[in-house]
N, C-alpha and C positions, 0 to 999 in steps of 0.2 A: 593375557590377563581379560579378566571378563568381568564388565563394568554392570552392576546393578543399578538402576534408576526410577526415581519416581515420577508420577505425573507432573509434580511442580518443578523437578529437576529438569526433565525433559522440556518444561517449557520457558523455563529458565536459560538453556542451552539454545532453544531457539531462538528467543528473542535478542540473543546476543550476536548469534551467527548468521540468521535469515540476510540474504543480500538484498531482498525486495525491501525488507524493513529498513536496513541500513541506509537505502538510497532515498525511502520517504523522510527519513531524519535528515539527511544530507540535503534534500530538496527545502525543509525548514529554513537551513542556513541559508541556502540559495535566495528563498525570499527575504530574508533579514538582510542580507547585504543589497537585495534589490532596493529596500526600502530604503536603507542608508543611502546608498546611490541617488535616489530620488530627493532626499533630504538634503543633500548637498546641494541641490540645484540653488537653494534658498539661500544659502551662504555668499558671502561676497566672493566675487571668482578675479583672482589675481593672477597678473602674468608679465613677464618681463620679455622684451625683445629688443636683440642686438645683431647687427650685423653690418658687414662690409662689403662694398661692390666696386667693382671695376667696370668701367664703361668704355669697352674696346671702340666702340663706335658710337659716338653722342647723338644724340637725334638733333637734326638741324631743322630751321626755320626760316623762310624768306617774309621779309618785312620792308614795308617801303618807308625807305629812310628819308624821305621828303618831308614826312610829318616831324622828322626830329632835327633836320639839317636844312636852314632856308637857303634859297638860291638853287638847291638840288632840282630838276626836273621833277614834277609828279610822275609816279610810277616806276620811280628807280628804284630796283629792288636788291638788297642785300642778304646774302646767307650768314646767318646769325646761329649760334650754339647757345642755349639756356641752361647748359648742364657743365660739369667739369668730369674729369676722367675717375675721380674717386668720390664715393659717397660713403656716410657711415651714420649709423643712428643707435640709440638707445632709448627706450622708453618702456616706462612702466605704467600698466594700465590696470583699471579698478572698475568692476562692473558689478552694480547691485542689484537686484530684482525688487520693486517697492511693491507691487501689486501685480498679479497673475491668477486669476480663478481657477485656472486649470493646475494651478501646483498644489491650492488648498485641498482642492476635492482627491488630488493624487494622493497627498499625504494619508487620508482617511481611506484611501481603497488599499495603499500599500499594508497599512496594518490590517484590514481585511484579509490580503492577500496571504499573509504570515499566519493569521486564523484558520484560514481554508487548510495550508498547507501541514498545521498541525494538527487539523481533523483529518487530513487523508490519512496522515501517519497512525493515528488512533485506528482507524478503518482498517489499515494494512495489518495493525498489530491485533486486532479483532478476528481478522480473517486468519491469520497465522494462528493464533489460540486454538481456532474451530479445527483447522485443519491437523492440528498434533493433537489435541484431544480426540478427535475422531481415529487417527493413527494409532493413537495409545491404546485406545479400548479394541481397536480390530486386533492388535497382539494379543490384549488378554484374553479376548474371545477365542483366537486360534490357539493360544495357550493352554486353555481348558479343553478345547475339542482334542489337543493332543494327549492330554492327560486322560479324558474319556477313552480314547483308542487304546493308549497302554493299558489301562483299567480292564477294559474289555478285553484285550489279549491275553492278560494275566487270567481271567476269568475262563476263557475258553482255552487256553493253554492246560490249565489245571484239569479241566472238564477232559481235554482230549486225553491227556495221560491216565486220569482214572477209569475212562473207559477202554483204553488199551488194555489195561489191566485184566477189566472184566473180560473182554475180549480173547485174551490169552486164556484165560481162566474157564472159557465157554459158557458167561453168561449171558453176553450180549453178541447180536452178530455183526460181520465185518460192515455190513451197511451203514450201523449207528457210528461205527468210527469214519467212516469215509465222509458222512455227512458233517461231523464234526470237524472234519479237517475241510471242507468247501469252506465253512465258517472262519475259521482261522486263515485259510489262505485269503480269503476277501480283506479280512481285517488287517493283516498284514500289507496288502496294496494299499488301503485306505490309511494305513498310516505312513506310508511312503508320500502320498498325497498331503497327508497332514503336516507332515515334515518340511514339506516344500513350501506349504502355504504359509506356515509360521517363519520360515525364513524371508519369504517375500514379504511379510507383513511387519518384519523388524526392518527389512531393506527401505521400505517405505517411510517408515518411523525416522530412520537414522537420516534419510534425505530430507526430512522435514525438521527436522533440529539442528542439522548440519552436524552430523556424528561422522567418522571416517567410517565408509561403507564394509572395509575389509575389517575393522575392528570387532571385535564380539560385544554384543551387548544384551541384556537381558532388564525385564521390567518388573517391578514391584507390586504385590497386591493381587487383588482378584475383581471382576466386575461386579461380584455380589458386596463390595465394600461400599457402592454406590447407593445413597439413599433416594428411592423414588417415591413421590408423593404429590399429587397434583394438589394439595392442602398449600403446599410452600408457595403457590402463587396466588398473588392479589392481581388480578387483570385490570380492577377497575381504576387503580391507582397510577397505571400507565400513561405514561405523555408521550405524544411522539417525539419531544425532543430528547426522550431517551435513547431514539435511534440514532447513530451516528450519521446516516446517510440522509435523515430530514434535516439535521443539524447543518450538514454539507451544504444541502441546497439550499437553506435560508442564507447561509454566509454567501453562496454564489449570486443569490437574489441581490444581496446588499452590493456585491461586486456590480453587477448588472446596472443597479440603480445609481452606482457611482459614475458609471460611464456616461449614463444620461444627464447626471450633473454635468460633468465635464463637459459634455456637446452644449448645453445650455450655458454653461461660464464663458463659451468662445465669443459671445455676443458682448462681454464686458471687455473696457480698454485694459491694455497693459501697459504698466509704467515701469520703468527703469533708469536708473540715475546711473552716471558714468565719470571718470576721473581719470587724465592722462598726461602725464608728466615725463620730459625725457629730453634729449641733446641729440643734435644732427650736425652734421659738418660735409664741407666737399672740398676738393681741392685738386690741382691740375696735377702735382707732385705727390708722389706716396709718402716722402719724408715729411711732409707738411701735415701729414693725416694724425700725426700724434703730438700736433702741437695743443695744448689744452686750451689756448686761448680762441683757436678757431672752432671748438664745439659750443654751439649755440642753443641755450635752453628755451623750451616751448612746454606750455601747458594747456590743456582744456577741462573743463567741466560741464558737463551737460545733463538734460533731462528728457528722455526718449517715452513719449506716448504714442501708443499703438492705436488707433480707434479702427475696429472693423466697419465696414460700411455696405458692401455688396460682394458676395461670393457665389453668385449663381444658385440659390438657394441649397449650396452643398450642408450649411449646419443643420438647416431644417431637415434635410432630408436624412444627416445623422441621428438628428433627435428623433425622430419616427421610427428610424430602425432600432433605437435602443428602446423604445417603448416597448416595441415588438417582442424585443427578446426577453425583457422584463416579464411582460405577457406570457411568455414561454416556460420560463421557469416557474412562475405561479400556477400553471397546469400540470408540470412535472411534480411540485410538492402537494397538489392535490391527488394525482393518481398515485403517489407515493404511500398517502394517508390512507386512500381506499386500499392500496395492496396491502398496508400494514394490518388493517384491520379483518383481511380474509387471512393473512397469515398468522395471524394470533388465534383466530378461530380454529383454523385447520391444525396448527401445531398443538394446542390445548388439546384437541379432542384425540388427534394421534398421539400424544403421550398418554392421555387416559386411557384410550383403546389398548394400547401397548402395554400397561399396567394392568387391566384386567387380562389381557391373554399372558402375563407372565404369571398371574396368579393361578391362572387353569393350567398351566405348564409344571407349575411348582407342585400343586396337589396332583397333577398325571404323574410326577416324578416320583412322587411318596408311595403312590400304588404300585406302580411299575416295579419299584424296587420290593415291595411288599409281595407281590405276585412272584419275583425272581426267586427271591429267599425261601418262599414256599414249594416253589417247582424245584429248587438245587435240594432242598430237606427232603422231598418225597423220592427223588431220585436217588439219593444216597442211600436213603433206607428201603431201595428196592421197590416202591409204589407206584413209581411214576417213569415216564419213558425221558431218554436225552432228546428227542424233538420236542417236548414240552419244555425242556429247559433252554433251548437253543430259541424256541418262538419268544420265552419271557426274557430273553437275553437282548433279542434283536428289540423287542418293545421298550426295555428299560435304556437300550442305546437310542434307541429314537426320541424316547421321553427327555433323556439328558441332554442329546443335542437340541431339541426344541427348548427345552428352559433356558440353556445358555444363550441360543441365538433370541429368544423371545427378552433374556434379560439387555443383550445387545442393544437390541432395536429401541428398546426402553431409554436406555442411555442415548442413544442417537437423537431420539425425540426430545428428550430432555435439553440435548446441548442446542437443538434446532429452537426451540421455545426460548431457551436463555438468549441466544441471539436475537430472535425476533423482539423480544421485549427490551433489548438493549442490556442485559444483565450478564453478559457472559464474560467471565474474567480467570 
Protein backbone atom coordinates (compact mmCIF):
# COMPACT_ATOMS: atom_id res chain seq x y z
CA UNK A 1 0.00 0.00 0.00
CA UNK A 2 1.12 3.52 -0.79
CA UNK A 3 0.81 5.94 2.12
CA UNK A 4 0.37 9.62 1.34
CA UNK A 5 1.42 12.08 4.04
CA UNK A 6 1.26 15.83 4.51
CA UNK A 7 4.01 17.91 6.09
CA UNK A 8 2.21 18.02 9.44
CA UNK A 9 1.80 14.24 9.42
CA UNK A 10 5.49 13.82 8.64
CA UNK A 11 6.40 16.13 11.50
CA UNK A 12 4.17 14.25 13.94
CA UNK A 13 5.68 10.91 12.93
CA UNK A 14 9.21 12.30 13.25
CA UNK A 15 8.52 13.71 16.73
CA UNK A 16 7.18 10.30 17.78
CA UNK A 17 9.89 8.13 16.25
CA UNK A 18 13.18 10.04 16.31
CA UNK A 19 15.64 8.28 18.63
CA UNK A 20 17.70 11.39 19.37
CA UNK A 21 14.61 13.27 20.51
CA UNK A 22 13.52 10.28 22.60
CA UNK A 23 16.90 10.29 24.33
CA UNK A 24 16.61 14.03 24.99
CA UNK A 25 13.22 13.47 26.63
CA UNK A 26 14.66 10.59 28.66
CA UNK A 27 17.48 12.90 29.73
CA UNK A 28 14.81 15.19 31.22
CA UNK A 29 13.67 12.28 33.39
CA UNK A 30 17.29 11.57 34.34
CA UNK A 31 17.61 15.20 35.51
CA UNK A 32 14.40 14.94 37.52
CA UNK A 33 15.56 11.74 39.20
CA UNK A 34 18.93 13.32 39.94
CA UNK A 35 17.14 16.26 41.57
CA UNK A 36 15.09 13.89 43.73
CA UNK A 37 18.23 12.02 44.71
CA UNK A 38 19.81 15.25 45.89
CA UNK A 39 16.61 16.34 47.68
CA UNK A 40 16.59 13.08 49.67
CA UNK A 41 19.88 14.04 51.34
CA UNK A 42 17.99 16.66 53.40
CA UNK A 43 15.55 14.13 54.84
CA UNK A 44 16.28 12.03 57.95
CA UNK A 45 18.61 9.14 57.20
CA UNK A 46 17.47 6.05 59.13
CA UNK A 47 19.35 2.77 59.23
CA UNK A 48 19.16 -0.45 61.20
CA UNK A 49 22.20 -2.57 61.90
CA UNK A 50 22.30 -6.04 63.37
CA UNK A 51 24.81 -8.83 63.40
CA UNK A 52 26.31 -11.79 65.21
CA UNK A 53 30.03 -12.40 65.54
CA UNK A 54 32.06 -15.42 66.59
CA UNK A 55 35.52 -14.54 67.92
CA UNK A 56 37.43 -17.71 67.16
CA UNK A 57 40.62 -16.07 68.50
CA UNK A 58 39.93 -13.58 71.28
CA UNK A 59 42.31 -10.66 71.52
CA UNK A 60 44.47 -10.76 74.64
CA UNK A 61 46.38 -8.17 76.64
CA UNK A 62 49.07 -8.25 79.31
CA UNK A 63 48.39 -6.30 82.54
CA UNK A 64 50.37 -5.72 85.71
CA UNK A 65 48.30 -7.60 88.33
CA UNK A 66 50.25 -6.02 91.19
CA UNK A 67 48.00 -2.99 90.77
CA UNK A 68 45.00 -5.09 91.75
CA UNK A 69 46.49 -7.75 94.07
CA UNK A 70 48.42 -6.52 97.12
CA UNK A 71 51.49 -8.57 97.94
CA UNK A 72 52.14 -9.55 94.38
CA UNK A 73 55.52 -8.29 93.20
CA UNK A 74 55.36 -5.21 90.98
CA UNK A 75 55.73 -6.02 87.31
CA UNK A 76 54.02 -9.37 87.57
CA UNK A 77 52.06 -9.70 84.32
CA UNK A 78 48.99 -11.75 83.62
CA UNK A 79 47.41 -12.55 80.26
CA UNK A 80 43.83 -11.28 80.20
CA UNK A 81 41.07 -11.48 77.58
CA UNK A 82 38.63 -8.55 77.42
CA UNK A 83 36.12 -10.26 75.18
CA UNK A 84 34.03 -13.37 74.83
CA UNK A 85 33.57 -15.84 72.02
CA UNK A 86 30.19 -14.48 70.88
CA UNK A 87 29.09 -10.86 70.30
CA UNK A 88 25.76 -9.51 69.09
CA UNK A 89 24.36 -6.07 68.29
CA UNK A 90 21.12 -4.44 67.16
CA UNK A 91 21.34 -0.71 66.49
CA UNK A 92 18.84 1.81 65.08
CA UNK A 93 20.52 5.02 63.92
CA UNK A 94 18.95 8.31 62.81
CA UNK A 95 20.90 11.20 61.32
CA UNK A 96 19.45 14.59 60.31
CA UNK A 97 21.21 17.41 58.52
CA UNK A 98 20.39 20.73 60.19
CA UNK A 99 22.49 23.09 58.11
CA UNK A 100 24.71 22.63 55.07
CA UNK A 101 25.19 25.56 52.69
CA UNK A 102 26.09 23.29 49.78
CA UNK A 103 22.80 21.42 50.10
CA UNK A 104 20.58 24.47 49.63
CA UNK A 105 22.66 25.72 46.71
CA UNK A 106 22.46 22.25 45.20
CA UNK A 107 18.67 22.24 45.42
CA UNK A 108 18.48 25.41 43.34
CA UNK A 109 21.06 24.03 40.89
CA UNK A 110 19.11 20.78 40.44
CA UNK A 111 16.05 22.77 39.37
CA UNK A 112 18.17 24.67 36.85
CA UNK A 113 19.53 21.33 35.60
CA UNK A 114 15.98 20.14 34.87
CA UNK A 115 15.28 23.39 33.06
CA UNK A 116 18.46 22.96 31.00
CA UNK A 117 17.52 19.42 29.95
CA UNK A 118 14.04 20.61 28.93
CA UNK A 119 15.54 23.38 26.79
CA UNK A 120 17.97 20.92 25.20
CA UNK A 121 15.00 18.72 24.29
CA UNK A 122 13.31 21.73 22.73
CA UNK A 123 16.45 22.43 20.70
CA UNK A 124 16.55 18.80 19.54
CA UNK A 125 12.89 19.10 18.54
CA UNK A 126 13.62 22.35 16.70
CA UNK A 127 16.52 20.80 14.79
CA UNK A 128 14.37 17.81 13.86
CA UNK A 129 11.58 20.05 12.55
CA UNK A 130 14.10 21.90 10.40
CA UNK A 131 15.52 18.66 8.97
CA UNK A 132 12.08 17.19 8.22
CA UNK A 133 10.82 20.37 6.55
CA UNK A 134 13.86 20.64 4.32
CA UNK A 135 13.68 16.95 3.42
CA UNK A 136 9.95 17.28 2.69
CA UNK A 137 10.43 20.21 0.33
CA UNK A 138 13.30 18.43 -1.41
CA UNK A 139 10.81 15.65 -2.20
CA UNK A 140 8.27 18.19 -3.51
CA UNK A 141 10.92 19.88 -5.63
CA UNK A 142 12.16 16.62 -7.17
CA UNK A 143 8.52 15.62 -7.66
CA UNK A 144 7.91 18.81 -9.69
CA UNK A 145 11.06 18.16 -11.71
CA UNK A 146 9.82 14.64 -12.48
CA UNK A 147 6.46 16.02 -13.60
CA UNK A 148 8.25 18.52 -15.83
CA UNK A 149 10.42 15.83 -17.41
CA UNK A 150 7.37 13.68 -18.14
CA UNK A 151 5.53 16.67 -19.60
CA UNK A 152 8.50 17.52 -21.80
CA UNK A 153 8.73 13.89 -22.93
CA UNK A 154 5.09 13.93 -23.98
CA UNK A 155 5.56 17.14 -25.95
CA UNK A 156 8.72 15.91 -27.68
CA UNK A 157 7.18 12.51 -28.35
CA UNK A 158 4.16 14.17 -29.96
CA UNK A 159 6.47 16.39 -32.00
CA UNK A 160 8.52 13.36 -33.02
CA UNK A 161 5.44 11.46 -34.17
CA UNK A 162 4.21 14.43 -36.22
CA UNK A 163 7.65 14.93 -37.77
CA UNK A 164 7.98 11.25 -38.68
CA UNK A 165 4.63 11.45 -40.51
CA UNK A 166 5.80 14.57 -42.35
CA UNK A 167 9.04 12.80 -43.25
CA UNK A 168 7.19 9.79 -44.66
CA UNK A 169 5.12 12.16 -46.76
CA UNK A 170 8.27 13.94 -47.97
CA UNK A 171 7.64 17.30 -46.34
CA UNK A 172 10.73 17.29 -44.05
CA UNK A 173 14.21 15.85 -44.14
CA UNK A 174 15.53 12.93 -42.07
CA UNK A 175 17.79 15.43 -40.31
CA UNK A 176 14.70 16.99 -38.77
CA UNK A 177 13.58 13.62 -37.40
CA UNK A 178 17.04 12.77 -36.06
CA UNK A 179 17.33 16.14 -34.35
CA UNK A 180 14.12 15.54 -32.44
CA UNK A 181 15.16 11.96 -31.59
CA UNK A 182 18.34 13.30 -29.95
CA UNK A 183 16.26 15.58 -27.74
CA UNK A 184 13.88 12.73 -26.96
CA UNK A 185 16.72 10.38 -25.98
CA UNK A 186 18.30 13.07 -23.80
CA UNK A 187 15.00 13.57 -22.03
CA UNK A 188 14.67 9.84 -21.42
CA UNK A 189 18.11 9.83 -19.78
CA UNK A 190 17.11 12.87 -17.74
CA UNK A 191 13.92 11.07 -16.65
CA UNK A 192 15.95 8.12 -15.33
CA UNK A 193 18.07 10.52 -13.24
CA UNK A 194 14.97 12.35 -12.03
CA UNK A 195 13.35 9.06 -10.96
CA UNK A 196 16.44 8.07 -8.99
CA UNK A 197 16.72 11.50 -7.40
CA UNK A 198 13.07 11.37 -6.38
CA UNK A 199 13.53 7.92 -4.81
CA UNK A 200 16.63 9.13 -2.99
CA UNK A 201 14.84 12.21 -1.62
CA UNK A 202 12.00 9.99 -0.40
CA UNK A 203 14.52 7.72 1.33
CA UNK A 204 16.00 10.71 3.15
CA UNK A 205 12.53 11.84 4.26
CA UNK A 206 11.66 8.31 5.43
CA UNK A 207 14.84 8.24 7.50
CA UNK A 208 14.09 11.61 9.08
CA UNK A 209 10.56 10.67 10.15
CA UNK A 210 11.27 7.05 11.10
CA UNK A 211 9.21 5.57 8.27
CA UNK A 212 10.11 2.04 7.04
CA UNK A 213 12.57 2.53 4.18
CA UNK A 214 11.17 -0.32 2.07
CA UNK A 215 7.53 0.80 2.37
CA UNK A 216 6.00 3.07 -0.26
CA UNK A 217 5.44 6.71 0.58
CA UNK A 218 4.23 9.77 -1.29
CA UNK A 219 3.75 13.36 -0.18
CA UNK A 220 0.87 15.77 -0.54
CA UNK A 221 0.82 19.22 -2.00
CA UNK A 222 3.18 21.35 -4.04
CA UNK A 223 5.93 23.76 -3.13
CA UNK A 224 3.72 26.48 -4.61
CA UNK A 225 1.37 26.00 -1.63
CA UNK A 226 3.88 27.87 0.56
CA UNK A 227 3.22 31.57 0.98
CA UNK A 228 6.37 33.68 0.71
CA UNK A 229 6.61 37.30 1.78
CA UNK A 230 9.15 39.36 3.70
CA UNK A 231 6.26 41.47 5.01
CA UNK A 232 5.31 38.59 7.33
CA UNK A 233 8.33 39.32 9.54
CA UNK A 234 8.71 41.95 12.24
CA UNK A 235 12.45 41.91 12.85
CA UNK A 236 12.28 44.77 15.35
CA UNK A 237 10.22 42.75 17.82
CA UNK A 238 12.83 39.98 17.99
CA UNK A 239 14.31 39.21 21.41
CA UNK A 240 17.48 37.18 21.96
CA UNK A 241 15.53 35.03 24.41
CA UNK A 242 13.42 33.82 21.46
CA UNK A 243 16.41 31.75 20.39
CA UNK A 244 16.66 28.49 22.32
CA UNK A 245 20.47 28.57 22.08
CA UNK A 246 20.52 31.91 23.92
CA UNK A 247 18.14 30.59 26.56
CA UNK A 248 20.29 27.48 27.05
CA UNK A 249 23.41 29.59 27.58
CA UNK A 250 21.62 31.74 30.17
CA UNK A 251 20.53 28.63 32.06
CA UNK A 252 24.07 27.30 31.83
CA UNK A 253 25.32 30.59 33.27
CA UNK A 254 22.97 30.12 36.23
CA UNK A 255 24.36 26.64 36.80
CA UNK A 256 27.92 27.98 36.77
CA UNK A 257 26.85 30.70 39.21
CA UNK A 258 25.44 28.04 41.53
CA UNK A 259 28.78 26.26 41.37
CA UNK A 260 30.42 29.51 42.46
CA UNK A 261 27.93 29.86 45.35
CA UNK A 262 28.55 26.27 46.34
CA UNK A 263 32.29 26.83 46.58
CA UNK A 264 31.73 29.94 48.70
CA UNK A 265 29.37 28.02 51.00
CA UNK A 266 32.24 25.66 51.88
CA UNK A 267 33.45 28.31 54.35
CA UNK A 268 30.23 27.91 56.38
CA UNK A 269 29.95 25.34 59.19
CA UNK A 270 27.93 22.15 58.77
CA UNK A 271 25.57 20.97 61.50
CA UNK A 272 24.17 17.45 61.92
CA UNK A 273 22.05 15.81 64.65
CA UNK A 274 22.18 12.08 65.29
CA UNK A 275 20.46 9.53 67.48
CA UNK A 276 21.42 5.90 68.07
CA UNK A 277 19.64 3.30 70.17
CA UNK A 278 20.14 -0.43 70.35
CA UNK A 279 21.11 -3.57 72.21
CA UNK A 280 24.29 -5.61 72.44
CA UNK A 281 25.47 -8.73 74.20
CA UNK A 282 28.38 -11.10 74.51
CA UNK A 283 28.66 -14.66 75.74
CA UNK A 284 31.15 -17.46 76.11
CA UNK A 285 28.55 -20.03 75.04
CA UNK A 286 26.39 -19.77 71.95
CA UNK A 287 23.26 -21.09 73.69
CA UNK A 288 23.34 -18.14 76.11
CA UNK A 289 23.25 -15.87 73.09
CA UNK A 290 19.47 -16.05 72.86
CA UNK A 291 18.83 -15.27 76.52
CA UNK A 292 16.96 -11.95 76.47
CA UNK A 293 18.31 -10.99 79.89
CA UNK A 294 21.81 -10.81 78.47
CA UNK A 295 20.96 -8.17 75.85
CA UNK A 296 21.79 -4.74 77.27
CA UNK A 297 20.41 -1.58 75.80
CA UNK A 298 22.41 1.53 74.93
CA UNK A 299 21.60 4.91 73.39
CA UNK A 300 23.31 8.09 72.28
CA UNK A 301 22.14 11.46 71.02
CA UNK A 302 24.50 14.06 69.67
CA UNK A 303 25.09 17.20 67.68
CA UNK A 304 27.95 17.36 65.20
CA UNK A 305 29.38 20.70 64.06
CA UNK A 306 32.03 20.79 61.37
CA UNK A 307 33.88 24.11 61.08
CA UNK A 308 36.37 24.44 58.21
CA UNK A 309 39.57 26.18 59.29
CA UNK A 310 42.30 25.75 56.69
CA UNK A 311 42.50 23.58 53.57
CA UNK A 312 45.62 24.90 51.86
CA UNK A 313 43.61 27.53 49.91
CA UNK A 314 41.71 24.79 48.08
CA UNK A 315 38.32 26.51 48.39
CA UNK A 316 39.76 29.85 47.30
CA UNK A 317 41.19 28.25 44.16
CA UNK A 318 37.82 26.65 43.39
CA UNK A 319 36.06 30.00 43.80
CA UNK A 320 38.48 31.72 41.42
CA UNK A 321 38.05 28.91 38.89
CA UNK A 322 34.25 29.23 39.10
CA UNK A 323 34.47 32.98 38.50
CA UNK A 324 36.49 32.38 35.33
CA UNK A 325 33.99 29.78 34.09
CA UNK A 326 31.11 32.26 34.59
CA UNK A 327 33.03 34.87 32.59
CA UNK A 328 33.53 32.32 29.79
CA UNK A 329 29.77 31.70 29.55
CA UNK A 330 29.13 35.46 29.54
CA UNK A 331 31.52 35.79 26.60
CA UNK A 332 29.72 32.95 24.82
CA UNK A 333 26.42 34.78 25.28
CA UNK A 334 27.83 38.01 23.84
CA UNK A 335 29.33 36.16 20.88
CA UNK A 336 26.03 34.37 20.22
CA UNK A 337 24.13 37.67 20.28
CA UNK A 338 26.48 39.15 17.68
CA UNK A 339 26.16 35.98 15.60
CA UNK A 340 22.36 36.14 15.79
CA UNK A 341 22.39 39.75 14.59
CA UNK A 342 24.48 38.70 11.59
CA UNK A 343 22.32 35.64 10.89
CA UNK A 344 19.09 37.67 10.95
CA UNK A 345 20.55 40.22 8.55
CA UNK A 346 21.91 37.55 6.19
CA UNK A 347 18.82 35.32 6.21
CA UNK A 348 16.44 38.25 5.74
CA UNK A 349 18.43 39.47 2.73
CA UNK A 350 18.64 35.92 1.37
CA UNK A 351 14.86 35.53 1.61
CA UNK A 352 14.29 38.90 -0.01
CA UNK A 353 16.67 38.06 -2.86
CA UNK A 354 15.15 34.59 -3.24
CA UNK A 355 11.63 36.03 -3.56
CA UNK A 356 12.83 38.56 -6.13
CA UNK A 357 14.55 35.76 -8.10
CA UNK A 358 11.33 33.74 -7.86
CA UNK A 359 9.30 36.61 -9.32
CA UNK A 360 11.76 36.94 -12.22
CA UNK A 361 11.69 33.18 -12.81
CA UNK A 362 7.90 33.20 -12.80
CA UNK A 363 7.80 35.97 -15.38
CA UNK A 364 10.35 34.13 -17.54
CA UNK A 365 8.26 30.96 -17.28
CA UNK A 366 5.20 32.77 -18.63
CA UNK A 367 7.23 34.24 -21.49
CA UNK A 368 8.91 30.93 -22.33
CA UNK A 369 5.54 29.19 -22.37
CA UNK A 370 4.12 31.83 -24.74
CA UNK A 371 7.14 31.50 -27.04
CA UNK A 372 6.77 27.73 -27.15
CA UNK A 373 3.05 27.91 -27.92
CA UNK A 374 3.70 30.34 -30.81
CA UNK A 375 6.56 28.21 -32.18
CA UNK A 376 4.47 25.04 -32.00
CA UNK A 377 1.54 26.76 -33.74
CA UNK A 378 3.78 28.10 -36.53
CA UNK A 379 5.31 24.65 -37.04
CA UNK A 380 1.94 22.96 -37.29
CA UNK A 381 0.81 25.60 -39.79
CA UNK A 382 3.92 24.95 -41.86
CA UNK A 383 5.47 28.40 -41.44
CA UNK A 384 8.03 27.44 -38.78
CA UNK A 385 10.82 24.89 -38.33
CA UNK A 386 11.11 22.05 -35.86
CA UNK A 387 14.45 23.53 -34.79
CA UNK A 388 12.60 26.59 -33.62
CA UNK A 389 10.21 24.35 -31.67
CA UNK A 390 13.10 22.45 -30.07
CA UNK A 391 14.84 25.66 -29.07
CA UNK A 392 11.68 27.09 -27.55
CA UNK A 393 11.00 23.78 -25.78
CA UNK A 394 14.51 23.77 -24.28
CA UNK A 395 14.02 27.37 -23.18
CA UNK A 396 10.68 26.40 -21.59
CA UNK A 397 12.27 23.44 -19.83
CA UNK A 398 15.02 25.65 -18.42
CA UNK A 399 12.48 28.28 -17.34
CA UNK A 400 10.36 25.63 -15.58
CA UNK A 401 13.39 24.14 -13.79
CA UNK A 402 14.62 27.60 -12.75
CA UNK A 403 11.18 28.52 -11.46
CA UNK A 404 10.79 25.50 -9.18
CA UNK A 405 14.40 25.68 -8.04
CA UNK A 406 13.89 29.37 -7.20
CA UNK A 407 10.72 28.47 -5.28
CA UNK A 408 12.58 25.76 -3.38
CA UNK A 409 15.47 28.11 -2.52
CA UNK A 410 12.99 30.71 -1.29
CA UNK A 411 11.33 28.11 0.96
CA UNK A 412 14.71 27.07 2.39
CA UNK A 413 15.54 30.74 3.02
CA UNK A 414 12.22 31.10 4.84
CA UNK A 415 12.95 28.05 7.02
CA UNK A 416 16.42 29.41 7.85
CA UNK A 417 15.00 32.81 8.80
CA UNK A 418 12.25 31.23 10.90
CA UNK A 419 14.84 29.23 12.81
CA UNK A 420 17.07 32.28 13.26
CA UNK A 421 14.13 34.23 14.72
CA UNK A 422 13.14 31.29 16.94
CA UNK A 423 9.69 30.87 15.33
CA UNK A 424 10.22 27.58 13.49
CA UNK A 425 7.40 25.18 14.31
